PQR file with spaces between the fields and no chain letter, atoms N, CA, C, O and H, PARSE charges and radii, in Angstrom:
ATOM       1  N    MET     1     -18.868   11.550    9.932 -0.4000 1.5000
ATOM       2  CA   MET     1     -17.470   11.198    9.732 -0.0000 2.0000
ATOM       3  C    MET     1     -17.025   11.696    8.352  0.5500 1.7000
ATOM       4  O    MET     1     -17.683   11.411    7.352 -0.5500 1.4000
ATOM       5  N    PRO     2     -15.923   12.431    8.294 -0.5600 1.5000
ATOM       6  CA   PRO     2     -15.464   12.940    6.990  0.2800 2.0000
ATOM       7  C    PRO     2     -15.013   11.808    6.077  0.5500 1.7000
ATOM       8  O    PRO     2     -14.512   10.779    6.530 -0.5500 1.4000
ATOM       9  N    ALA     3     -15.205   12.024    4.789 -0.4000 1.5000
ATOM      10  CA   ALA     3     -14.802   11.015    3.805 -0.0000 2.0000
ATOM      11  C    ALA     3     -13.290   10.935    3.734  0.5500 1.7000
ATOM      12  O    ALA     3     -12.590   11.940    3.854 -0.5500 1.4000
ATOM      13  H    ALA     3     -15.612   12.860    4.421  0.4000 1.0000
ATOM      14  N    LYS     4     -12.802    9.728    3.537 -0.4000 1.5000
ATOM      15  CA   LYS     4     -11.367    9.514    3.389 -0.0000 2.0000
ATOM      16  C    LYS     4     -10.962    9.844    1.959  0.5500 1.7000
ATOM      17  O    LYS     4     -11.772    9.784    1.034 -0.5500 1.4000
ATOM      18  H    LYS     4     -13.371    8.911    3.439  0.4000 1.0000
ATOM      19  N    GLU     5      -9.704   10.190    1.803 -0.4000 1.5000
ATOM      20  CA   GLU     5      -9.163   10.426    0.467 -0.0000 2.0000
ATOM      21  C    GLU     5      -9.105    9.092   -0.277  0.5500 1.7000
ATOM      22  O    GLU     5      -8.743    8.069    0.304 -0.5500 1.4000
ATOM      23  H    GLU     5      -9.046   10.239    2.554  0.4000 1.0000
ATOM      24  N    MET     6      -9.457    9.107   -1.544 -0.4000 1.5000
ATOM      25  CA   MET     6      -9.463    7.895   -2.353 -0.0000 2.0000
ATOM      26  C    MET     6      -8.101    7.707   -3.031  0.5500 1.7000
ATOM      27  O    MET     6      -7.509    8.664   -3.530 -0.5500 1.4000
ATOM      28  H    MET     6      -9.750    9.938   -2.015  0.4000 1.0000
ATOM      29  N    LYS     7      -7.617    6.471   -3.042 -0.4000 1.5000
ATOM      30  CA   LYS     7      -6.346    6.134   -3.685 -0.0000 2.0000
ATOM      31  C    LYS     7      -6.539    4.883   -4.529  0.5500 1.7000
ATOM      32  O    LYS     7      -7.357    4.022   -4.202 -0.5500 1.4000
ATOM      33  H    LYS     7      -8.098    5.693   -2.637  0.4000 1.0000
ATOM      34  N    THR     8      -5.787    4.789   -5.607 -0.4000 1.5000
ATOM      35  CA   THR     8      -5.814    3.573   -6.427 -0.0000 2.0000
ATOM      36  C    THR     8      -5.005    2.490   -5.725  0.5500 1.7000
ATOM      37  O    THR     8      -4.274    2.759   -4.771 -0.5500 1.4000
ATOM      38  H    THR     8      -5.123    5.488   -5.872  0.4000 1.0000
ATOM      39  N    GLN     9      -5.147    1.283   -6.205 -0.4000 1.5000
ATOM      40  CA   GLN     9      -4.386    0.158   -5.668 -0.0000 2.0000
ATOM      41  C    GLN     9      -2.878    0.430   -5.785  0.5500 1.7000
ATOM      42  O    GLN     9      -2.129    0.179   -4.840 -0.5500 1.4000
ATOM      43  H    GLN     9      -5.740    1.064   -6.979  0.4000 1.0000
ATOM      44  N    ALA    10      -2.439    0.936   -6.929 -0.4000 1.5000
ATOM      45  CA   ALA    10      -1.023    1.240   -7.136 -0.0000 2.0000
ATOM      46  C    ALA    10      -0.541    2.325   -6.176  0.5500 1.7000
ATOM      47  O    ALA    10       0.574    2.253   -5.659 -0.5500 1.4000
ATOM      48  H    ALA    10      -3.048    1.139   -7.696  0.4000 1.0000
ATOM      49  N    ASP    11      -1.382    3.327   -5.939 -0.4000 1.5000
ATOM      50  CA   ASP    11      -1.016    4.400   -5.004 -0.0000 2.0000
ATOM      51  C    ASP    11      -0.837    3.856   -3.591  0.5500 1.7000
ATOM      52  O    ASP    11       0.126    4.202   -2.907 -0.5500 1.4000
ATOM      53  H    ASP    11      -2.288    3.386   -6.359  0.4000 1.0000
ATOM      54  N    LEU    12      -1.766    3.002   -3.153 -0.4000 1.5000
ATOM      55  CA   LEU    12      -1.685    2.440   -1.804 -0.0000 2.0000
ATOM      56  C    LEU    12      -0.445    1.566   -1.642  0.5500 1.7000
ATOM      57  O    LEU    12       0.224    1.614   -0.609 -0.5500 1.4000
ATOM      58  H    LEU    12      -2.548    2.721   -3.709  0.4000 1.0000
ATOM      59  N    ILE    13      -0.145    0.776   -2.656 -0.4000 1.5000
ATOM      60  CA   ILE    13       1.061   -0.067   -2.605 -0.0000 2.0000
ATOM      61  C    ILE    13       2.307    0.807   -2.506  0.5500 1.7000
ATOM      62  O    ILE    13       3.202    0.532   -1.707 -0.5500 1.4000
ATOM      63  H    ILE    13      -0.688    0.738   -3.494  0.4000 1.0000
ATOM      64  N    ALA    14       2.362    1.855   -3.317 -0.4000 1.5000
ATOM      65  CA   ALA    14       3.527    2.744   -3.299 -0.0000 2.0000
ATOM      66  C    ALA    14       3.667    3.447   -1.949  0.5500 1.7000
ATOM      67  O    ALA    14       4.771    3.547   -1.413 -0.5500 1.4000
ATOM      68  H    ALA    14       1.635    2.078   -3.967  0.4000 1.0000
ATOM      69  N    LEU    15       2.562    3.928   -1.401 -0.4000 1.5000
ATOM      70  CA   LEU    15       2.605    4.589   -0.095 -0.0000 2.0000
ATOM      71  C    LEU    15       3.078    3.634    0.991  0.5500 1.7000
ATOM      72  O    LEU    15       3.952    3.967    1.792 -0.5500 1.4000
ATOM      73  H    LEU    15       1.665    3.847   -1.836  0.4000 1.0000
ATOM      74  N    LEU    16       2.500    2.461    1.007 -0.4000 1.5000
ATOM      75  CA   LEU    16       2.833    1.489    2.046 -0.0000 2.0000
ATOM      76  C    LEU    16       4.277    1.017    1.933  0.5500 1.7000
ATOM      77  O    LEU    16       4.991    0.971    2.935 -0.5500 1.4000
ATOM      78  H    LEU    16       1.790    2.191    0.357  0.4000 1.0000
ATOM      79  N    MET    17       4.712    0.670    0.741 -0.4000 1.5000
ATOM      80  CA   MET    17       6.094    0.221    0.565 -0.0000 2.0000
ATOM      81  C    MET    17       7.071    1.355    0.877  0.5500 1.7000
ATOM      82  O    MET    17       8.137    1.111    1.440 -0.5500 1.4000
ATOM      83  H    MET    17       4.132    0.707   -0.073  0.4000 1.0000
ATOM      84  N    GLY    18       6.723    2.575    0.521 -0.4000 1.5000
ATOM      85  CA   GLY    18       7.572    3.720    0.833 -0.0000 2.0000
ATOM      86  C    GLY    18       7.757    3.894    2.332  0.5500 1.7000
ATOM      87  O    GLY    18       8.863    4.162    2.801 -0.5500 1.4000
ATOM      88  H    GLY    18       5.857    2.773    0.063  0.4000 1.0000
ATOM      89  N    GLU    19       6.678    3.741    3.076 -0.4000 1.5000
ATOM      90  CA   GLU    19       6.759    3.847    4.534 -0.0000 2.0000
ATOM      91  C    GLU    19       7.531    2.675    5.131  0.5500 1.7000
ATOM      92  O    GLU    19       8.330    2.860    6.049 -0.5500 1.4000
ATOM      93  H    GLU    19       5.780    3.523    2.695  0.4000 1.0000
ATOM      94  N    LEU    20       7.296    1.471    4.612 -0.4000 1.5000
ATOM      95  CA   LEU    20       7.997    0.293    5.137 -0.0000 2.0000
ATOM      96  C    LEU    20       9.503    0.402    4.952  0.5500 1.7000
ATOM      97  O    LEU    20      10.268   -0.033    5.813 -0.5500 1.4000
ATOM      98  H    LEU    20       6.647    1.321    3.866  0.4000 1.0000
ATOM      99  N    ARG    21       9.932    0.977    3.841 -0.4000 1.5000
ATOM     100  CA   ARG    21      11.367    1.073    3.546 -0.0000 2.0000
ATOM     101  C    ARG    21      12.085    2.061    4.464  0.5500 1.7000
ATOM     102  O    ARG    21      13.315    2.086    4.503 -0.5500 1.4000
ATOM     103  H    ARG    21       9.311    1.330    3.142  0.4000 1.0000
ATOM     104  N    LYS    22      11.338    2.861    5.193 -0.4000 1.5000
ATOM     105  CA   LYS    22      11.927    3.762    6.179 -0.0000 2.0000
ATOM     106  C    LYS    22      12.289    3.028    7.470  0.5500 1.7000
ATOM     107  O    LYS    22      12.943    3.594    8.346 -0.5500 1.4000
ATOM     108  H    LYS    22      10.339    2.840    5.161  0.4000 1.0000
ATOM     109  N    HIS    23      11.864    1.774    7.588 -0.4000 1.5000
ATOM     110  CA   HIS    23      12.069    0.987    8.810 -0.0000 2.0000
ATOM     111  C    HIS    23      12.862   -0.274    8.487  0.5500 1.7000
ATOM     112  O    HIS    23      12.321   -1.202    7.885 -0.5500 1.4000
ATOM     113  H    HIS    23      11.332    1.314    6.876  0.4000 1.0000
ATOM     114  N    PRO    24      14.129   -0.323    8.875 -0.5600 1.5000
ATOM     115  CA   PRO    24      14.972   -1.493    8.563  0.2800 2.0000
ATOM     116  C    PRO    24      14.407   -2.813    9.094  0.5500 1.7000
ATOM     117  O    PRO    24      14.666   -3.871    8.520 -0.5500 1.4000
ATOM     118  N    GLU    25      13.640   -2.758   10.180 -0.4000 1.5000
ATOM     119  CA   GLU    25      13.063   -3.986   10.734 -0.0000 2.0000
ATOM     120  C    GLU    25      11.987   -4.579    9.826  0.5500 1.7000
ATOM     121  O    GLU    25      11.525   -5.697   10.054 -0.5500 1.4000
ATOM     122  H    GLU    25      13.430   -1.898   10.646  0.4000 1.0000
ATOM     123  N    CYS    26      11.590   -3.834    8.803 -0.4000 1.5000
ATOM     124  CA   CYS    26      10.583   -4.317    7.856 -0.0000 2.0000
ATOM     125  C    CYS    26      11.202   -4.736    6.523  0.5500 1.7000
ATOM     126  O    CYS    26      10.474   -4.973    5.559 -0.5500 1.4000
ATOM     127  H    CYS    26      11.965   -2.926    8.618  0.4000 1.0000
ATOM     128  N    ASP    27      12.521   -4.832    6.451 -0.4000 1.5000
ATOM     129  CA   ASP    27      13.197   -5.179    5.198 -0.0000 2.0000
ATOM     130  C    ASP    27      12.810   -6.549    4.652  0.5500 1.7000
ATOM     131  O    ASP    27      12.989   -6.809    3.462 -0.5500 1.4000
ATOM     132  H    ASP    27      13.113   -4.639    7.234  0.4000 1.0000
ATOM     133  N    HIS    28      12.289   -7.419    5.492 -0.4000 1.5000
ATOM     134  CA   HIS    28      11.919   -8.760    5.043 -0.0000 2.0000
ATOM     135  C    HIS    28      10.579   -8.785    4.290  0.5500 1.7000
ATOM     136  O    HIS    28      10.188   -9.823    3.756 -0.5500 1.4000
ATOM     137  H    HIS    28      12.144   -7.208    6.459  0.4000 1.0000
ATOM     138  N    VAL    29       9.880   -7.649    4.247 -0.4000 1.5000
ATOM     139  CA   VAL    29       8.654   -7.559    3.441 -0.0000 2.0000
ATOM     140  C    VAL    29       9.096   -7.398    1.988  0.5500 1.7000
ATOM     141  O    VAL    29       9.659   -6.372    1.607 -0.5500 1.4000
ATOM     142  H    VAL    29      10.197   -6.805    4.681  0.4000 1.0000
ATOM     143  N    VAL    30       8.835   -8.419    1.190 -0.4000 1.5000
ATOM     144  CA   VAL    30       9.288   -8.445   -0.200 -0.0000 2.0000
ATOM     145  C    VAL    30       8.273   -7.795   -1.128  0.5500 1.7000
ATOM     146  O    VAL    30       8.636   -7.059   -2.046 -0.5500 1.4000
ATOM     147  H    VAL    30       8.378   -9.253    1.500  0.4000 1.0000
ATOM     148  N    ARG    31       7.018   -8.071   -0.884 -0.4000 1.5000
ATOM     149  CA   ARG    31       5.959   -7.606   -1.790 -0.0000 2.0000
ATOM     150  C    ARG    31       4.663   -7.508   -0.991  0.5500 1.7000
ATOM     151  O    ARG    31       4.481   -8.202    0.010 -0.5500 1.4000
ATOM     152  H    ARG    31       6.723   -8.669   -0.139  0.4000 1.0000
ATOM     153  N    ILE    32       3.769   -6.636   -1.447 -0.4000 1.5000
ATOM     154  CA   ILE    32       2.439   -6.559   -0.859 -0.0000 2.0000
ATOM     155  C    ILE    32       1.405   -6.515   -1.973  0.5500 1.7000
ATOM     156  O    ILE    32       1.706   -6.165   -3.114 -0.5500 1.4000
ATOM     157  H    ILE    32       3.918   -6.072   -2.260  0.4000 1.0000
ATOM     158  N    ALA    33       0.199   -6.873   -1.618 -0.4000 1.5000
ATOM     159  CA   ALA    33      -0.931   -6.761   -2.533 -0.0000 2.0000
ATOM     160  C    ALA    33      -2.098   -6.182   -1.742  0.5500 1.7000
ATOM     161  O    ALA    33      -2.244   -6.458   -0.551 -0.5500 1.4000
ATOM     162  H    ALA    33      -0.045   -7.158   -0.691  0.4000 1.0000
ATOM     163  N    ILE    34      -2.906   -5.402   -2.387 -0.4000 1.5000
ATOM     164  CA   ILE    34      -4.102   -4.838   -1.765 -0.0000 2.0000
ATOM     165  C    ILE    34      -5.247   -5.808   -2.028  0.5500 1.7000
ATOM     166  O    ILE    34      -5.486   -6.213   -3.165 -0.5500 1.4000
ATOM     167  H    ILE    34      -2.787   -5.177   -3.354  0.4000 1.0000
ATOM     168  N    THR    35      -5.945   -6.170   -0.970 -0.4000 1.5000
ATOM     169  CA   THR    35      -7.066   -7.097   -1.076 -0.0000 2.0000
ATOM     170  C    THR    35      -8.360   -6.397   -0.665  0.5500 1.7000
ATOM     171  O    THR    35      -8.343   -5.336   -0.040 -0.5500 1.4000
ATOM     172  H    THR    35      -5.752   -5.842   -0.046  0.4000 1.0000
ATOM     173  N    LEU    36      -9.465   -7.010   -1.028 -0.4000 1.5000
ATOM     174  CA   LEU    36     -10.782   -6.460   -0.699 -0.0000 2.0000
ATOM     175  C    LEU    36     -11.449   -7.344    0.359  0.5500 1.7000
ATOM     176  O    LEU    36     -11.936   -8.429    0.038 -0.5500 1.4000
ATOM     177  H    LEU    36      -9.479   -7.871   -1.536  0.4000 1.0000
ATOM     178  N    PRO    37     -11.476   -6.896    1.600 -0.5600 1.5000
ATOM     179  CA   PRO    37     -12.133   -7.685    2.643  0.2800 2.0000
ATOM     180  C    PRO    37     -13.647   -7.513    2.577  0.5500 1.7000
ATOM     181  O    PRO    37     -14.152   -6.628    1.886 -0.5500 1.4000
ATOM     182  N    VAL    38     -14.353   -8.351    3.289 -0.4000 1.5000
ATOM     183  CA   VAL    38     -15.787   -8.144    3.466 -0.0000 2.0000
ATOM     184  C    VAL    38     -15.918   -6.940    4.385  0.5500 1.7000
ATOM     185  O    VAL    38     -15.426   -6.956    5.513 -0.5500 1.4000
ATOM     186  H    VAL    38     -13.943   -9.070    3.850  0.4000 1.0000
ATOM     187  N    GLN    39     -16.579   -5.899    3.903 -0.4000 1.5000
ATOM     188  CA   GLN    39     -16.690   -4.671    4.685 -0.0000 2.0000
ATOM     189  C    GLN    39     -17.928   -4.754    5.562  0.5500 1.7000
ATOM     190  O    GLN    39     -19.056   -4.721    5.071 -0.5500 1.4000
ATOM     191  H    GLN    39     -16.979   -5.885    2.986  0.4000 1.0000
ATOM     192  N    ILE    40     -17.703   -4.862    6.865 -0.4000 1.5000
ATOM     193  CA   ILE    40     -18.772   -5.052    7.836 -0.0000 2.0000
ATOM     194  C    ILE    40     -19.636   -3.806    7.984  0.5500 1.7000
ATOM     195  O    ILE    40     -20.853   -3.897    8.144 -0.5500 1.4000
ATOM     196  H    ILE    40     -16.786   -4.889    7.263  0.4000 1.0000
ATOM     197  N    ALA    41     -18.998   -2.646    7.930 -0.4000 1.5000
ATOM     198  CA   ALA    41     -19.714   -1.381    8.073 -0.0000 2.0000
ATOM     199  C    ALA    41     -18.998   -0.329    7.214  0.5500 1.7000
ATOM     200  O    ALA    41     -17.809   -0.465    6.928 -0.5500 1.4000
ATOM     201  H    ALA    41     -18.009   -2.572    7.800  0.4000 1.0000
ATOM     202  N    PRO    42     -19.722    0.713    6.809 -0.5600 1.5000
ATOM     203  CA   PRO    42     -19.127    1.724    5.928  0.2800 2.0000
ATOM     204  C    PRO    42     -17.886    2.418    6.503  0.5500 1.7000
ATOM     205  O    PRO    42     -17.026    2.863    5.743 -0.5500 1.4000
ATOM     206  N    HIS    43     -17.784    2.514    7.811 -0.4000 1.5000
ATOM     207  CA   HIS    43     -16.639    3.202    8.411 -0.0000 2.0000
ATOM     208  C    HIS    43     -15.419    2.289    8.584  0.5500 1.7000
ATOM     209  O    HIS    43     -14.362    2.758    9.007 -0.5500 1.4000
ATOM     210  H    HIS    43     -18.482    2.152    8.429  0.4000 1.0000
ATOM     211  N    TYR    44     -15.544    1.010    8.267 -0.4000 1.5000
ATOM     212  CA   TYR    44     -14.408    0.088    8.307 -0.0000 2.0000
ATOM     213  C    TYR    44     -13.599    0.241    7.013  0.5500 1.7000
ATOM     214  O    TYR    44     -14.144    0.650    5.988 -0.5500 1.4000
ATOM     215  H    TYR    44     -16.402    0.629    7.923  0.4000 1.0000
ATOM     216  N    PRO    45     -12.305   -0.083    7.056 -0.5600 1.5000
ATOM     217  CA   PRO    45     -11.494    0.012    5.830  0.2800 2.0000
ATOM     218  C    PRO    45     -12.069   -0.855    4.714  0.5500 1.7000
ATOM     219  O    PRO    45     -12.569   -1.953    4.962 -0.5500 1.4000
ATOM     220  N    ASN    46     -11.992   -0.346    3.473 -0.4000 1.5000
ATOM     221  CA   ASN    46     -12.491   -1.129    2.335 -0.0000 2.0000
ATOM     222  C    ASN    46     -11.350   -1.856    1.623  0.5500 1.7000
ATOM     223  O    ASN    46     -11.538   -2.375    0.523 -0.5500 1.4000
ATOM     224  H    ASN    46     -11.587    0.546    3.272  0.4000 1.0000
ATOM     225  N    TRP    47     -10.157   -1.896    2.249 -0.4000 1.5000
ATOM     226  CA   TRP    47      -9.020   -2.618    1.688 -0.0000 2.0000
ATOM     227  C    TRP    47      -8.170   -3.190    2.816  0.5500 1.7000
ATOM     228  O    TRP    47      -8.213   -2.730    3.957 -0.5500 1.4000
ATOM     229  H    TRP    47     -10.005   -1.474    3.143  0.4000 1.0000
ATOM     230  N    ASP    48      -7.413   -4.188    2.460 -0.4000 1.5000
ATOM     231  CA   ASP    48      -6.491   -4.811    3.411 -0.0000 2.0000
ATOM     232  C    ASP    48      -5.210   -5.146    2.659  0.5500 1.7000
ATOM     233  O    ASP    48      -5.107   -4.889    1.459 -0.5500 1.4000
ATOM     234  H    ASP    48      -7.378   -4.561    1.533  0.4000 1.0000
ATOM     235  N    VAL    49      -4.249   -5.709    3.348 -0.4000 1.5000
ATOM     236  CA   VAL    49      -2.950   -5.995    2.756 -0.0000 2.0000
ATOM     237  C    VAL    49      -2.641   -7.479    2.868  0.5500 1.7000
ATOM     238  O    VAL    49      -2.838   -8.085    3.921 -0.5500 1.4000
ATOM     239  H    VAL    49      -4.333   -5.917    4.322  0.4000 1.0000
ATOM     240  N    ALA    50      -2.160   -8.058    1.781 -0.4000 1.5000
ATOM     241  CA   ALA    50      -1.593   -9.413    1.789 -0.0000 2.0000
ATOM     242  C    ALA    50      -0.080   -9.232    1.686  0.5500 1.7000
ATOM     243  O    ALA    50       0.406   -8.493    0.829 -0.5500 1.4000
ATOM     244  H    ALA    50      -2.000   -7.565    0.925  0.4000 1.0000
ATOM     245  N    TRP    51       0.647   -9.895    2.546 -0.4000 1.5000
ATOM     246  CA   TRP    51       2.091   -9.691    2.681 -0.0000 2.0000
ATOM     247  C    TRP    51       2.861  -10.877    2.125  0.5500 1.7000
ATOM     248  O    TRP    51       2.472  -12.025    2.338 -0.5500 1.4000
ATOM     249  H    TRP    51       0.253  -10.495    3.242  0.4000 1.0000
ATOM     250  N    THR    52       3.947  -10.610    1.414 -0.4000 1.5000
ATOM     251  CA   THR    52       4.909  -11.635    1.019 -0.0000 2.0000
ATOM     252  C    THR    52       6.188  -11.330    1.792  0.5500 1.7000
ATOM     253  O    THR    52       6.775  -10.257    1.660 -0.5500 1.4000
ATOM     254  H    THR    52       4.262   -9.678    1.241  0.4000 1.0000
ATOM     255  N    ILE    53       6.601  -12.302    2.600 -0.4000 1.5000
ATOM     256  CA   ILE    53       7.732  -12.135    3.500 -0.0000 2.0000
ATOM     257  C    ILE    53       8.885  -13.010    3.018  0.5500 1.7000
ATOM     258  O    ILE    53       8.686  -14.178    2.681 -0.5500 1.4000
ATOM     259  H    ILE    53       6.124  -13.174    2.707  0.4000 1.0000
ATOM     260  N    GLY    54      10.085  -12.445    2.986 -0.4000 1.5000
ATOM     261  CA   GLY    54      11.264  -13.198    2.584 -0.0000 2.0000
ATOM     262  C    GLY    54      11.860  -13.955    3.752  0.5500 1.7000
ATOM     263  O    GLY    54      11.812  -13.498    4.894 -0.5500 1.4000
ATOM     264  H    GLY    54      10.246  -11.497    3.259  0.4000 1.0000
ATOM     265  N    GLY    55      12.417  -15.106    3.459 -0.4000 1.5000
ATOM     266  CA   GLY    55      13.072  -15.894    4.498 -0.0000 2.0000
ATOM     267  C    GLY    55      12.094  -16.560    5.441  0.5500 1.7000
ATOM     268  O    GLY    55      10.917  -16.742    5.129 -0.5500 1.4000
ATOM     269  H    GLY    55      12.455  -15.476    2.531  0.4000 1.0000
ATOM     270  N    ASN    56      12.602  -16.911    6.581 -0.4000 1.5000
ATOM     271  CA   ASN    56      11.817  -17.619    7.590 -0.0000 2.0000
ATOM     272  C    ASN    56      11.494  -16.653    8.725  0.5500 1.7000
ATOM     273  O    ASN    56      11.872  -16.889    9.873 -0.5500 1.4000
ATOM     274  H    ASN    56      13.558  -16.763    6.835  0.4000 1.0000
ATOM     275  N    GLN    57      10.795  -15.569    8.404 -0.4000 1.5000
ATOM     276  CA   GLN    57      10.498  -14.532    9.380 -0.0000 2.0000
ATOM     277  C    GLN    57       8.993  -14.317    9.472  0.5500 1.7000
ATOM     278  O    GLN    57       8.225  -14.768    8.623 -0.5500 1.4000
ATOM     279  H    GLN    57      10.488  -15.377    7.471  0.4000 1.0000
ATOM     280  N    ILE    58       8.600  -13.622   10.515 -0.4000 1.5000
ATOM     281  CA   ILE    58       7.198  -13.221   10.647 -0.0000 2.0000
ATOM     282  C    ILE    58       7.107  -11.721   10.382  0.5500 1.7000
ATOM     283  O    ILE    58       8.109  -11.009   10.456 -0.5500 1.4000
ATOM     284  H    ILE    58       9.224  -13.255   11.205  0.4000 1.0000
ATOM     285  N    LEU    59       5.932  -11.256   10.081 -0.4000 1.5000
ATOM     286  CA   LEU    59       5.709   -9.845    9.780 -0.0000 2.0000
ATOM     287  C    LEU    59       5.970   -9.003   11.021  0.5500 1.7000
ATOM     288  O    LEU    59       5.497   -9.326   12.110 -0.5500 1.4000
ATOM     289  H    LEU    59       5.118  -11.834   10.020  0.4000 1.0000
ATOM     290  N    CYS    60       6.721   -7.929   10.853 -0.4000 1.5000
ATOM     291  CA   CYS    60       7.025   -7.065   11.998 -0.0000 2.0000
ATOM     292  C    CYS    60       5.791   -6.232   12.375  0.5500 1.7000
ATOM     293  O    CYS    60       5.019   -5.840   11.500 -0.5500 1.4000
ATOM     294  H    CYS    60       7.106   -7.667    9.968  0.4000 1.0000
ATOM     295  N    PRO    61       5.609   -5.968   13.654 -0.5600 1.5000
ATOM     296  CA   PRO    61       4.456   -5.179   14.094  0.2800 2.0000
ATOM     297  C    PRO    61       4.414   -3.780   13.495  0.5500 1.7000
ATOM     298  O    PRO    61       3.335   -3.208   13.345 -0.5500 1.4000
ATOM     299  N    VAL    62       5.561   -3.223   13.154 -0.4000 1.5000
ATOM     300  CA   VAL    62       5.605   -1.889   12.554 -0.0000 2.0000
ATOM     301  C    VAL    62       4.832   -1.886   11.232  0.5500 1.7000
ATOM     302  O    VAL    62       4.118   -0.929   10.935 -0.5500 1.4000
ATOM     303  H    VAL    62       6.438   -3.688   13.276  0.4000 1.0000
ATOM     304  N    ALA    63       4.971   -2.941   10.449 -0.4000 1.5000
ATOM     305  CA   ALA    63       4.268   -3.030    9.167 -0.0000 2.0000
ATOM     306  C    ALA    63       2.753   -3.007    9.380  0.5500 1.7000
ATOM     307  O    ALA    63       2.030   -2.341    8.640 -0.5500 1.4000
ATOM     308  H    ALA    63       5.551   -3.719   10.691  0.4000 1.0000
ATOM     309  N    LEU    64       2.283   -3.723   10.376 -0.4000 1.5000
ATOM     310  CA   LEU    64       0.846   -3.731   10.663 -0.0000 2.0000
ATOM     311  C    LEU    64       0.372   -2.361   11.139  0.5500 1.7000
ATOM     312  O    LEU    64      -0.722   -1.925   10.781 -0.5500 1.4000
ATOM     313  H    LEU    64       2.871   -4.264   10.978  0.4000 1.0000
ATOM     314  N    ARG    65       1.177   -1.689   11.931 -0.4000 1.5000
ATOM     315  CA   ARG    65       0.825   -0.348   12.410 -0.0000 2.0000
ATOM     316  C    ARG    65       0.732    0.626   11.241  0.5500 1.7000
ATOM     317  O    ARG    65      -0.212    1.411   11.152 -0.5500 1.4000
ATOM     318  H    ARG    65       2.066   -2.043   12.221  0.4000 1.0000
ATOM     319  N    ILE    66       1.706    0.572   10.357 -0.4000 1.5000
ATOM     320  CA   ILE    66       1.712    1.470    9.189 -0.0000 2.0000
ATOM     321  C    ILE    66       0.491    1.205    8.313  0.5500 1.7000
ATOM     322  O    ILE    66      -0.164    2.144    7.860 -0.5500 1.4000
ATOM     323  H    ILE    66       2.473   -0.065   10.429  0.4000 1.0000
ATOM     324  N    ALA    67       0.188   -0.048    8.076 -0.4000 1.5000
ATOM     325  CA   ALA    67      -0.990   -0.392    7.270 -0.0000 2.0000
ATOM     326  C    ALA    67      -2.258    0.152    7.915  0.5500 1.7000
ATOM     327  O    ALA    67      -3.116    0.708    7.228 -0.5500 1.4000
ATOM     328  H    ALA    67       0.720   -0.811    8.444  0.4000 1.0000
ATOM     329  N    GLY    68      -2.381   -0.004    9.220 -0.4000 1.5000
ATOM     330  CA   GLY    68      -3.555    0.510    9.936 -0.0000 2.0000
ATOM     331  C    GLY    68      -3.688    2.018    9.838  0.5500 1.7000
ATOM     332  O    GLY    68      -4.787    2.544    9.668 -0.5500 1.4000
ATOM     333  H    GLY    68      -1.684   -0.455    9.778  0.4000 1.0000
ATOM     334  N    GLU    69      -2.556    2.714    9.945 -0.4000 1.5000
ATOM     335  CA   GLU    69      -2.578    4.175    9.822 -0.0000 2.0000
ATOM     336  C    GLU    69      -3.033    4.604    8.427  0.5500 1.7000
ATOM     337  O    GLU    69      -3.807    5.551    8.287 -0.5500 1.4000
ATOM     338  H    GLU    69      -1.663    2.286   10.083  0.4000 1.0000
ATOM     339  N    LEU    70      -2.555    3.912    7.403 -0.4000 1.5000
ATOM     340  CA   LEU    70      -2.965    4.249    6.038 -0.0000 2.0000
ATOM     341  C    LEU    70      -4.427    3.888    5.789  0.5500 1.7000
ATOM     342  O    LEU    70      -5.126    4.599    5.066 -0.5500 1.4000
ATOM     343  H    LEU    70      -1.926    3.142    7.516  0.4000 1.0000
ATOM     344  N    GLN    71      -4.894    2.791    6.381 -0.4000 1.5000
ATOM     345  CA   GLN    71      -6.305    2.432    6.235 -0.0000 2.0000
ATOM     346  C    GLN    71      -7.209    3.492    6.869  0.5500 1.7000
ATOM     347  O    GLN    71      -8.318    3.730    6.390 -0.5500 1.4000
ATOM     348  H    GLN    71      -4.326    2.214    6.968  0.4000 1.0000
ATOM     349  N    ALA    72      -6.747    4.114    7.920 -0.4000 1.5000
ATOM     350  CA   ALA    72      -7.529    5.160    8.583 -0.0000 2.0000
ATOM     351  C    ALA    72      -7.596    6.440    7.743  0.5500 1.7000
ATOM     352  O    ALA    72      -8.540    7.218    7.874 -0.5500 1.4000
ATOM     353  H    ALA    72      -5.846    3.921    8.310  0.4000 1.0000
ATOM     354  N    LYS    73      -6.600    6.659    6.884 -0.4000 1.5000
ATOM     355  CA   LYS    73      -6.531    7.874    6.079 -0.0000 2.0000
ATOM     356  C    LYS    73      -7.142    7.733    4.690  0.5500 1.7000
ATOM     357  O    LYS    73      -7.711    8.686    4.158 -0.5500 1.4000
ATOM     358  H    LYS    73      -5.833    6.027    6.777  0.4000 1.0000
ATOM     359  N    PHE    74      -7.022    6.523    4.093 -0.4000 1.5000
ATOM     360  CA   PHE    74      -7.349    6.361    2.685 -0.0000 2.0000
ATOM     361  C    PHE    74      -8.310    5.206    2.447  0.5500 1.7000
ATOM     362  O    PHE    74      -8.249    4.182    3.128 -0.5500 1.4000
ATOM     363  H    PHE    74      -6.560    5.749    4.525  0.4000 1.0000
ATOM     364  N    ASP    75      -9.196    5.384    1.475 -0.4000 1.5000
ATOM     365  CA   ASP    75     -10.033    4.302    0.964 -0.0000 2.0000
ATOM     366  C    ASP    75      -9.544    3.924   -0.421  0.5500 1.7000
ATOM     367  O    ASP    75      -8.961    4.742   -1.133 -0.5500 1.4000
ATOM     368  H    ASP    75      -9.245    6.216    0.923  0.4000 1.0000
ATOM     369  N    LEU    76      -9.785    2.686   -0.792 -0.4000 1.5000
ATOM     370  CA   LEU    76      -9.425    2.194   -2.111 -0.0000 2.0000
ATOM     371  C    LEU    76     -10.460    2.678   -3.120  0.5500 1.7000
ATOM     372  O    LEU    76     -11.665    2.523   -2.918 -0.5500 1.4000
ATOM     373  H    LEU    76     -10.259    2.021   -0.214  0.4000 1.0000
ATOM     374  N    LEU    77      -9.977    3.256   -4.190 -0.4000 1.5000
ATOM     375  CA   LEU    77     -10.837    3.666   -5.294 -0.0000 2.0000
ATOM     376  C    LEU    77     -11.211    2.418   -6.076  0.5500 1.7000
ATOM     377  O    LEU    77     -10.364    1.798   -6.720 -0.5500 1.4000
ATOM     378  H    LEU    77      -8.998    3.381   -4.354  0.4000 1.0000
ATOM     379  N    LEU    78     -12.470    2.059   -6.017 -0.4000 1.5000
ATOM     380  CA   LEU    78     -12.936    0.821   -6.673 -0.0000 2.0000
ATOM     381  C    LEU    78     -13.407    1.100   -8.076  0.5500 1.7000
ATOM     382  O    LEU    78     -13.833    0.184   -8.779 -0.5500 1.4000
ATOM     383  H    LEU    78     -13.159    2.562   -5.494  0.4000 1.0000
């Protein structure tokens, strides 16, 4: 399996927020943070997202899809 491109925490936040802002249905995402999950296997993502949502809404599925796509492309530079 080819190595993923490495990104800093700030880079991942900027990429993710940039993609989210292209989708009006994700406007309720106020802030995100990159977290470090327990990595079960080397090919699993080494980062995850914690979401801050404005108002009384739930996270839109588009946001989860975008996060998954970025996790498939990039690893967090530790």
